C-alpha positions as CSV (number, residue, x, y, z in Angstrom):
1,X,0.0,0.0,0.0
2,X,1.5,3.3,-1.1
3,X,0.5,5.5,1.8
4,X,3.2,7.9,3.1
5,X,2.5,8.3,6.8
6,X,5.1,11.2,7.0
7,X,3.1,13.2,4.5
8,X,-0.1,12.4,6.3
9,X,1.2,13.5,9.8
10,X,2.8,16.6,8.3
11,X,-0.5,17.5,6.8
12,X,-2.3,17.0,10.1
13,X,0.0,19.2,12.0
14,X,0.5,21.8,9.2
15,X,-0.5,25.4,9.8
16,X,-2.3,25.4,6.5
17,X,-4.7,22.6,7.5
18,X,-5.2,24.1,10.9
19,X,-6.1,27.5,9.4
20,X,-8.4,25.8,6.9
21,X,-10.2,24.0,9.7
22,X,-10.6,27.1,11.8
23,X,-11.9,29.0,8.7
24,X,-14.5,26.2,8.1
25,X,-15.6,26.4,11.8
26,X,-15.8,30.2,11.8
27,X,-17.8,30.1,8.6
28,X,-20.2,27.5,9.8
29,X,-20.8,29.1,13.2
30,X,-21.2,32.6,11.7
31,X,-23.5,31.4,9.1
32,X,-25.7,29.6,11.6
33,X,-25.9,32.7,13.8
34,X,-27.0,34.9,10.9
35,X,-29.3,32.1,9.6
36,X,-31.0,31.7,13.0
37,X,-31.7,35.5,13.1
38,X,-33.1,35.3,9.6
39,X,-35.0,32.2,10.4
40,X,-36.6,33.7,13.5
41,X,-37.9,36.7,11.6
42,X,-39.2,34.5,8.7
43,X,-40.8,32.1,11.3
44,X,-42.7,35.0,12.8
45,X,-43.9,35.9,9.4
46,X,-45.0,32.3,8.8
47,X,-47.1,32.1,11.9
48,X,-48.5,35.6,11.6
49,X,-52.2,36.1,11.3
50,X,-51.7,38.6,8.5
51,X,-51.9,37.0,5.0
52,X,-49.3,39.2,3.5
53,X,-46.7,38.4,6.1
54,X,-47.5,34.7,5.8
55,X,-47.1,34.9,2.1
56,X,-43.8,36.7,2.3
57,X,-42.4,34.2,4.8
58,X,-43.7,31.3,2.7
59,X,-42.1,32.7,-0.5
60,X,-38.7,33.1,1.2
61,X,-38.8,29.5,2.4
62,X,-39.9,28.2,-0.9
63,X,-37.4,30.2,-2.9
64,X,-34.2,29.3,-0.9
65,X,-35.2,25.7,-0.4
66,X,-35.8,25.3,-4.1
67,X,-32.4,26.4,-5.4
68,X,-29.0,24.6,-4.8
69,X,-26.6,26.2,-2.4
70,X,-23.8,25.9,-4.9
71,X,-25.8,28.0,-7.4
72,X,-26.5,30.7,-4.7
73,X,-22.8,30.9,-4.0
74,X,-21.9,31.3,-7.7
75,X,-24.6,33.9,-8.1
76,X,-23.4,36.0,-5.2
77,X,-19.7,35.7,-6.0
78,X,-19.8,36.0,-9.8
79,X,-23.0,37.7,-10.7
80,X,-23.2,39.9,-7.6
81,X,-20.3,42.2,-8.6
82,X,-21.6,42.4,-12.1
83,X,-25.0,43.7,-11.0
84,X,-24.0,45.7,-7.9
85,X,-20.8,47.9,-8.1
86,X,-20.5,48.0,-4.3
87,X,-19.6,44.3,-4.4
88,X,-16.5,45.1,-6.5
89,X,-14.8,46.6,-3.5
90,X,-12.0,44.9,-1.5
91,X,-14.3,44.2,1.4
92,X,-16.3,41.7,-0.6
93,X,-14.1,38.6,0.1
94,X,-14.8,35.0,-0.6
95,X,-15.6,34.6,3.2
96,X,-18.2,37.4,3.1
97,X,-19.8,35.9,-0.1
98,X,-19.9,32.4,1.5
99,X,-21.3,33.9,4.7
100,X,-24.1,35.6,2.8
101,X,-24.9,32.6,0.6
102,X,-25.0,30.0,3.4
103,X,-26.9,32.3,5.7
104,X,-29.8,33.1,3.3
105,X,-30.2,29.5,2.3
106,X,-29.9,28.1,5.8
107,X,-32.3,30.8,7.0
108,X,-35.1,29.1,5.1
109,X,-34.4,25.8,6.9
110,X,-34.0,27.5,10.3
111,X,-37.3,29.3,9.7
112,X,-39.1,25.9,9.4
113,X,-37.4,24.6,12.5
114,X,-38.2,27.7,14.6
115,X,-41.8,27.8,13.2
116,X,-42.4,24.3,14.3
117,X,-40.8,25.0,17.7
118,X,-42.9,28.1,18.3
119,X,-46.1,26.2,17.3
120,X,-45.1,23.4,19.7
121,X,-45.7,25.6,22.7
122,X,-49.1,25.0,24.1
123,X,-51.7,27.7,23.4
124,X,-52.5,27.7,27.1
125,X,-49.1,29.3,27.8
126,X,-50.0,32.2,25.5
127,X,-53.4,32.7,27.2
128,X,-52.0,32.5,30.7
129,X,-49.4,35.1,30.0
130,X,-51.9,37.4,28.4
131,X,-54.2,36.9,31.3
132,X,-51.4,38.1,33.6
133,X,-51.3,41.3,31.6
134,X,-48.1,40.7,29.6
135,X,-47.9,42.6,26.3
136,X,-47.4,40.4,23.1
137,X,-43.7,41.0,22.8
138,X,-43.1,39.9,26.4
139,X,-45.2,36.8,25.9
140,X,-43.0,35.9,22.9
141,X,-39.6,36.6,24.5
142,X,-40.3,35.6,28.1
143,X,-42.8,32.8,27.8
144,X,-42.9,31.2,24.4
145,X,-39.4,31.6,23.1
146,X,-37.6,30.0,26.0
147,X,-39.8,26.9,25.6
148,X,-39.4,26.9,21.9
149,X,-35.6,26.9,22.1
150,X,-35.7,23.6,23.9
151,X,-37.6,22.1,21.0
152,X,-35.4,23.7,18.4
153,X,-32.0,22.7,19.9
154,X,-31.7,19.1,18.5
155,X,-32.6,19.9,14.8
156,X,-30.5,23.2,15.1
157,X,-27.5,21.2,16.2
158,X,-27.9,18.8,13.3
159,X,-28.1,21.8,11.0
160,X,-24.8,23.2,12.4
161,X,-23.1,19.9,11.8
162,X,-24.5,19.8,8.2
163,X,-23.4,23.4,7.7
164,X,-19.8,22.5,8.6
165,X,-19.8,20.0,5.8
166,X,-21.5,22.4,3.4
167,X,-18.6,24.9,3.9
168,X,-16.6,22.7,1.5
169,X,-18.8,24.1,-1.3
170,X,-17.1,27.5,-0.8
171,X,-14.1,26.0,-2.6
172,X,-15.8,27.0,-5.9
173,X,-15.4,30.7,-4.9
174,X,-11.8,30.3,-3.9
175,X,-12.2,30.3,-0.2
176,X,-9.3,28.5,1.4
177,X,-11.3,26.4,3.8
178,X,-10.3,22.9,4.9
179,X,-11.2,20.9,1.7
180,X,-9.7,23.6,-0.5
181,X,-6.5,23.4,1.5
182,X,-6.3,19.7,0.9
183,X,-7.0,20.1,-2.8
184,X,-4.3,22.7,-3.2
185,X,-1.7,20.2,-1.7
186,X,-3.0,17.4,-3.9
187,X,-2.7,19.5,-7.1
188,X,1.0,20.0,-6.3
189,X,2.0,16.5,-5.0
190,X,-0.7,14.2,-6.4
191,X,-0.8,12.5,-3.0
192,X,-4.6,12.1,-2.9
193,X,-4.8,9.5,-0.1
194,X,-2.7,11.3,2.4
195,X,-4.1,14.8,2.1
196,X,-7.7,13.8,1.7
197,X,-7.4,11.5,4.7
198,X,-5.9,14.3,6.7
199,X,-9.0,16.4,5.8
200,X,-11.2,13.5,6.7
201,X,-9.7,13.3,10.2
202,X,-10.2,17.0,10.8
203,X,-13.9,16.7,9.8
204,X,-14.3,13.7,12.1
205,X,-12.7,15.4,15.0
206,X,-14.7,18.7,14.6
207,X,-18.0,17.0,14.0
208,X,-17.4,14.7,17.0
209,X,-16.8,17.7,19.2
210,X,-19.9,19.4,18.0
211,X,-22.0,16.2,18.6
212,X,-20.6,16.0,22.2
213,X,-21.5,19.6,22.8
214,X,-25.0,19.1,21.3
215,X,-25.7,16.1,23.5
216,X,-24.5,18.0,26.5
217,X,-26.8,21.0,25.8
218,X,-29.7,18.6,25.1
219,X,-29.1,16.9,28.5
220,X,-29.0,20.2,30.2
221,X,-32.3,21.3,28.8
222,X,-33.9,17.9,29.6
223,X,-32.6,18.3,33.1
224,X,-34.2,21.7,33.5
225,X,-37.4,20.5,31.8
226,X,-37.8,17.7,34.3
227,X,-37.6,20.1,37.2
228,X,-34.3,18.9,38.5
229,X,-32.7,22.3,38.9
230,X,-30.9,23.8,41.7
231,X,-32.2,26.9,43.5
232,X,-29.5,29.0,41.8
233,X,-30.8,27.9,38.4
234,X,-34.4,28.6,39.2
235,X,-34.0,32.4,39.4
236,X,-35.7,33.1,36.0
237,X,-39.1,34.6,36.4
238,X,-41.6,36.6,34.5
239,X,-42.3,40.1,35.8
240,X,-46.0,40.9,35.8
241,X,-46.6,44.6,35.2
242,X,-48.5,46.3,38.0
């Protein structure tokens, strides 16, 4: 078997691979944060009682779930500067383009996750909070949202793991993330097995760490949901206006 372990270990410990891995993590996390914010707004539109808002939210979800992420990246990076002169400036880097592309696409999926989580909260919670005199925005942020987050954590964690793997698509717009780093070394040395295996190990380690963190967060929320919290953890309360 023609597998050079020295090349493999050098790749694992190289600064280029470490930088590529950190860039992939940063892109995945930043995209998920922005996508969650987009998804929250779209989810509120989707559950709104106003038909126009519901239609706008539904159109967003339909549009970005219908087109491939790779096509979105190519449109933003290649067609964007053609149509919008502001995108021809130096600030518009491959990282920014990838962040925008992944965020708007993932926002559609997060919208459905958050919509389902918000609808999973019993209507009695809404009615009880309103009966106490809480205004709608406080009902949402102090009563409904904390419970919806517990429902949304498992699928959101899965989306973050998927997002980390999707960052490899950014290679088409010249972003030097983990897979692009491996491909650059392969193009010079033609040592496919060593460099691709090194990238595989990085992905396995990162995803394993994310899965451990996800399970820990889920256990924490199940612990709180079952009422097994200490007195120091039970300090969250809803303030009822006088």
